[in-house]
N, C-alpha and C positions, 0 to 999 in steps of 0.2 A: 416695440418688443427690445429692440436690443438696447436702448437708453435706460433700461428698467433691469438688466442683467448688468450694463458697466456698472450703475447704479449699487447695487447688491455685492459687489466684490469690493464696493470703498471701502476701509478701514473708517470706523467712526471716528474722529479726534477725542472726544468723551474719551471711549476706550484705550484710546494710544494713552492719555494721560494718567489716567487710572492703572493700565497697565506700567506705565514709567512710575508714578507713587508707588505701587505695591512691589517693586522690584529694589526704592530703595528704603521699603518697611515704614516708609510716613504714613501716619491715617490723614484723612482730609483736613482735623484740625493743623496736624504738622505742616499741612502743606500752606494749608490756608495762611496761618503765622509767616512763613516764608514770602509770600506774595502780599501779605497785608491785606488781604480778601476776608469776607468770612466765610466759615464752613459749607454754609446755604450754596455760596456761588459758585464754590469748588464743585457741591453736591451737581448743581445745575449744569455746572460744563463736563463734567465727567455721564450725567444721565443725555446730555443733547438738548435738555431746555433752553440752553444759551450756548452762545459763542463767544470764547474767546475776543476780544481787541488783539492790535497789535503789538498793546505795552503788555498786557499779561499770556502773549503768547512769546512774547521776551524773555518776559521772568520766568515764564517754566521750562524753557529752552535754558535758559542758567541755571536754574534748580536741579533739570536733568543732564546737562553737562552735552547738548546737543544743540547743532548748530538750527537756528529758528523755522529754517526751510526742511529741515529734515523731521522737524517737528509734526509739519503737516501735510507735507510730501505724501499723497496717495489720499488724501481725506478729501472730504465735500469743506474743507474751509475754503472761503470763495477767493479765489484768483486775483482780484482786486485790492485786498486785503493782504496778500501771500507776498504781492509785490511791493508792497509798501514795508517788507520787516524787514530788520537789520539781517546784515552777513551773520555779524559775529556777535555774542553777547559775552559780559563776564560768564565764567561758568568756573568762579571760586569765590570761596567767599573769606573774609581776612585771616578768619581764623585758618581755615584750609593753609591758605599762603605763610601764616607766621609759623605753622607748623612745620611746614615744606624748611622754611630757611634755618629751622631751628635742626630738623634733622642734616640736614647740611654742615652748621656748625658742630655736630656731633663729632662728625667723621673728623676734621680738624683737629679738632679740640681735643681728642687722643693725644696728637704731635704736638702741641703747647705748650711752653712753658708754665708751668704748676699757676705761679699768681695771677698770667693772664688768664687760663683757660678758668681758674676761679672768680675771678672779676666777668668774665663775660656768659658765665651761667650764672652769677649773682643775676645780672643785668636780665635775663632771658626769664629768671623768679621773678621779676620787678614786673616785667611786661606779659606775662602770661597772670600775673595777679589785677592786670591791670584789665588786659580783654576779656578776664572771664566775670567782673564788674563791669564791661559792655557791651557782653553775649547774654541774650536771651531765650537761645535755641540751645534747647537741654542737650541734645546730640553735640551740640559743639562745644559746651561746659563738659561733655562728659569727655571729649576729647583734649582739651585745655588741661581737666586736671590728669588725665593719663599723663600729659606731656610736662606738667610743674613735678608728677613724681619722679618721673624717667629724671629731669634734672636736678632733682634733688639726690636722687640715686649715685648720679655720676658726680655733682659735689661731694657726696661723702666720696668715694674712692680717688677723686684729685686731691681730698686734701686731707685725706688718711683719714684717723681716726680721731684726731684734734679738735675737727669741725672747723668752722668759720672763724677765723680771727674775732678776737674782742675788741671793742676800739683802745682799751688799755695794755693789750700785745702788738698795736698797729708799731710798725718800725717806725722809728725816728729819723729825722732826715739830717 
């Protein structure tokens, strides 16, 4: 009788996964794309039809920005599998990292000399264009678009109303 009570108080890993997914505003298809698995596989994980392997738990933990052990703690996930989980996982995407670096640059660009600030912002505009080409996630593309718009706005302020110099306006040495 005690075992049935304990079993009923254990949270389902599938429900936990679904809860984290919903907090992020992801559909099952969105999560599937991030994990490189099918939407049906996500559905099976969430409904408890199948249990995720160690690789999938690590990927889920990264997407949800939690430690793998925290994701499975208090669930019926097999202890033998839990022992093999990594202690930490990458929890930020390349897009998130680059946008965080850009935010840091915005702080000191405000005090930088105009020429250097313009050069740095132009470099960021190019980086963001390349990053957008390489990114397939809809939400991350929106983040890149927002960052690119901000770069363009700050560049306009840095350069004034004149806009960027054309090649024939470049200073000669």
